[in-house]
C-alpha positions as CSV (number, residue, x, y, z in Angstrom):
1,X,-0.7,-80.6,-8.8
2,X,-2.5,-78.1,-6.6
3,X,-5.0,-79.3,-4.1
4,X,-8.7,-78.3,-4.8
5,X,-9.9,-75.3,-2.8
6,X,-12.2,-76.0,0.1
7,X,-15.5,-74.4,-0.9
8,X,-16.6,-74.1,2.7
9,X,-13.5,-72.2,3.9
10,X,-13.9,-68.5,4.7
11,X,-11.9,-66.2,2.5
12,X,-8.9,-64.5,4.0
13,X,-9.0,-60.7,4.4
14,X,-6.7,-60.4,1.3
15,X,-9.0,-62.6,-0.7
16,X,-12.0,-60.5,0.4
17,X,-10.1,-57.3,-0.5
18,X,-9.4,-58.7,-3.9
19,X,-13.0,-59.5,-4.4
20,X,-14.2,-56.0,-3.4
21,X,-14.1,-53.5,-6.2
22,X,-11.2,-51.0,-5.7
23,X,-13.4,-47.9,-5.5
24,X,-15.5,-49.5,-2.7
25,X,-12.3,-50.5,-0.8
26,X,-11.1,-46.8,-0.9
27,X,-14.4,-45.2,0.1
28,X,-16.3,-47.5,2.4
29,X,-14.9,-47.9,5.9
30,X,-16.4,-48.9,9.2
31,X,-13.9,-46.6,11.0
32,X,-15.4,-43.3,12.2
33,X,-13.5,-40.1,11.3
34,X,-13.0,-39.1,14.9
35,X,-11.8,-42.6,15.8
36,X,-9.3,-42.5,13.0
37,X,-8.0,-39.1,14.0
38,X,-7.5,-40.3,17.6
39,X,-5.5,-43.3,16.3
40,X,-3.4,-41.0,14.1
41,X,-2.7,-38.7,17.0
42,X,-0.7,-41.5,18.5
43,X,1.5,-41.8,15.4
44,X,4.5,-39.5,16.0
45,X,5.6,-37.6,12.9
46,X,8.2,-35.0,12.0
47,X,6.9,-31.4,12.1
48,X,7.6,-29.6,8.9
49,X,6.6,-26.3,7.1
50,X,5.9,-26.9,3.5
51,X,6.3,-23.8,1.3
52,X,6.0,-22.8,-2.4
53,X,6.6,-19.7,-4.4
54,X,6.2,-18.9,-8.1
55,X,3.6,-17.5,-10.5
56,X,0.8,-18.9,-8.4
57,X,2.0,-17.1,-5.3
58,X,3.9,-17.7,-2.0
59,X,2.2,-19.9,0.6
60,X,3.1,-22.3,3.4
61,X,1.5,-24.6,6.0
62,X,2.6,-26.8,8.8
63,X,2.5,-30.5,7.8
64,X,3.3,-33.8,9.5
65,X,2.1,-36.0,6.6
66,X,5.5,-36.2,4.9
67,X,7.7,-39.3,4.3
68,X,10.4,-40.7,2.1
69,X,9.3,-42.7,-0.9
70,X,12.6,-43.8,-2.5
71,X,16.2,-42.6,-2.7
72,X,16.6,-43.3,-6.5
73,X,15.5,-40.7,-7.5
74,X,15.2,-39.1,-4.1
75,X,11.4,-38.6,-3.6
76,X,9.2,-37.4,-0.8
77,X,5.4,-38.0,-0.4
78,X,3.7,-34.8,0.9
79,X,0.0,-34.8,1.7
80,X,-1.8,-31.4,1.5
81,X,-5.4,-30.7,2.2
82,X,-7.0,-29.7,-1.1
83,X,-9.0,-26.9,0.6
84,X,-5.8,-25.0,1.4
85,X,-4.4,-22.3,-0.9
86,X,-1.0,-24.1,-0.7
87,X,-2.4,-27.2,-2.5
88,X,-3.3,-25.4,-5.8
89,X,-0.2,-23.1,-5.6
90,X,2.2,-26.1,-5.2
91,X,0.7,-27.8,-8.3
92,X,0.7,-24.5,-10.4
93,X,4.2,-23.6,-9.3
94,X,5.4,-27.2,-9.7
95,X,7.7,-26.8,-6.7
96,X,7.8,-27.0,-2.9
97,X,10.2,-27.0,-0.1
98,X,9.8,-29.3,3.0
99,X,11.5,-27.5,5.9
100,X,12.2,-30.0,8.8
101,X,11.7,-28.0,12.0
102,X,13.9,-28.1,15.1
103,X,13.3,-27.8,18.8
104,X,13.1,-24.0,18.7
105,X,10.5,-23.8,15.9
106,X,7.3,-24.6,17.9
107,X,5.9,-21.1,17.6
108,X,6.7,-21.1,13.9
109,X,4.9,-24.4,13.5
110,X,1.8,-23.0,15.3
111,X,1.9,-19.8,13.2
112,X,1.9,-21.7,9.9
113,X,-0.9,-24.0,11.2
114,X,-3.2,-21.2,12.4
115,X,-6.2,-20.6,10.1
116,X,-6.7,-17.0,9.0
117,X,-3.0,-16.1,9.3
118,X,-1.9,-14.1,6.3
119,X,1.0,-15.2,4.2
120,X,3.0,-12.1,5.3
121,X,2.4,-13.0,9.0
122,X,3.4,-16.6,8.5
123,X,6.8,-15.8,6.9
124,X,7.5,-12.8,9.1
125,X,10.4,-12.9,11.7
126,X,12.4,-15.7,10.0
127,X,15.0,-15.8,7.3
128,X,13.9,-17.5,4.1
129,X,15.9,-18.0,0.9
130,X,14.8,-19.4,-2.4
131,X,16.6,-22.6,-3.5
132,X,16.8,-24.1,-7.0
133,X,13.1,-24.3,-7.5
134,X,12.3,-20.9,-6.1
135,X,10.5,-22.4,-3.1
136,X,11.3,-20.6,0.2
137,X,13.7,-22.5,2.5
138,X,13.9,-21.7,6.2
139,X,17.5,-20.7,6.9
140,X,17.3,-22.3,10.4
141,X,15.6,-25.6,9.3
142,X,17.2,-28.8,10.4
143,X,17.1,-29.8,6.7
144,X,15.4,-28.1,3.8
145,X,14.3,-30.5,1.0
146,X,13.9,-28.5,-2.3
147,X,11.5,-30.4,-4.5
148,X,9.9,-30.4,-7.9
149,X,6.4,-31.9,-8.2
150,X,6.6,-35.2,-10.0
151,X,3.0,-36.4,-9.6
152,X,-0.2,-35.8,-7.6
153,X,-3.1,-38.1,-6.8
154,X,-6.3,-37.0,-5.1
155,X,-7.4,-39.2,-2.2
156,X,-10.3,-38.0,-0.1
157,X,-9.7,-34.5,1.2
158,X,-6.0,-34.4,0.3
159,X,-3.6,-34.2,-2.6
160,X,-0.9,-36.9,-2.3
161,X,2.1,-35.2,-3.9
162,X,5.2,-37.1,-5.0
163,X,8.0,-34.5,-4.9
164,X,11.4,-35.2,-6.4
165,X,14.2,-33.8,-4.2
166,X,16.5,-31.6,-6.3
167,X,18.4,-29.9,-3.5
168,X,19.2,-30.3,0.2
169,X,20.4,-27.7,2.8
170,X,21.5,-28.9,6.3
171,X,22.1,-26.9,9.5
172,X,24.0,-28.0,12.6
173,X,20.8,-28.5,14.6
174,X,20.7,-31.9,16.3
175,X,17.1,-31.9,17.6
176,X,14.0,-32.2,15.5
177,X,10.5,-31.2,16.4
178,X,7.9,-34.0,16.3
179,X,4.1,-34.0,16.6
180,X,2.7,-36.7,18.9
181,X,-0.5,-36.9,20.9
182,X,-1.6,-33.4,19.7
183,X,1.5,-31.7,21.0
184,X,5.0,-30.8,19.8
185,X,8.0,-32.6,21.4
186,X,11.8,-32.2,20.8
187,X,13.6,-35.3,19.6
188,X,17.3,-35.6,19.8
189,X,20.0,-38.1,19.2
190,X,20.1,-41.0,21.7
191,X,22.7,-41.0,24.4
192,X,25.6,-43.3,23.7
193,X,25.4,-46.7,25.3
194,X,27.6,-47.1,28.4
């Protein structure tokens, strides 16, 4: 037999969350936007260039909001601002490529991040090749994840895209580029323990 609940006890945060309507939990926050952005600047993330090509056009942006969801089937989560041309093109093309950047790609990352840069300028000076989906893969990427769009959910300003990986291309690069504290940093393998 379960003991009776104490009517004077304060609910736990999870109990409060369950009592709050889902829509309100997603939209009302006491955290200021700038405060949240400052906190997120302290979360290191892989630097990538996300690209697409197809009937809706060829586009690309620098992105750090990319992570693994599952390995069966292999799926990535890619967050893209809905105000970018890439967002609508990815959905219309049904494909994207996540190009994991290496130590020597900082200028490329900055070029794909710069507003007002034309598509031609973004892709210039590098070797790109279409993979299975037709999305452009950077020939010198540490890894290129060729993906088909499996689903998309809109959350705030972004589309949260679930992308099923249908192809992988690796290079010999051992150092990745990460974004931390509003700057790029090289990240390599740890030195062997003595």
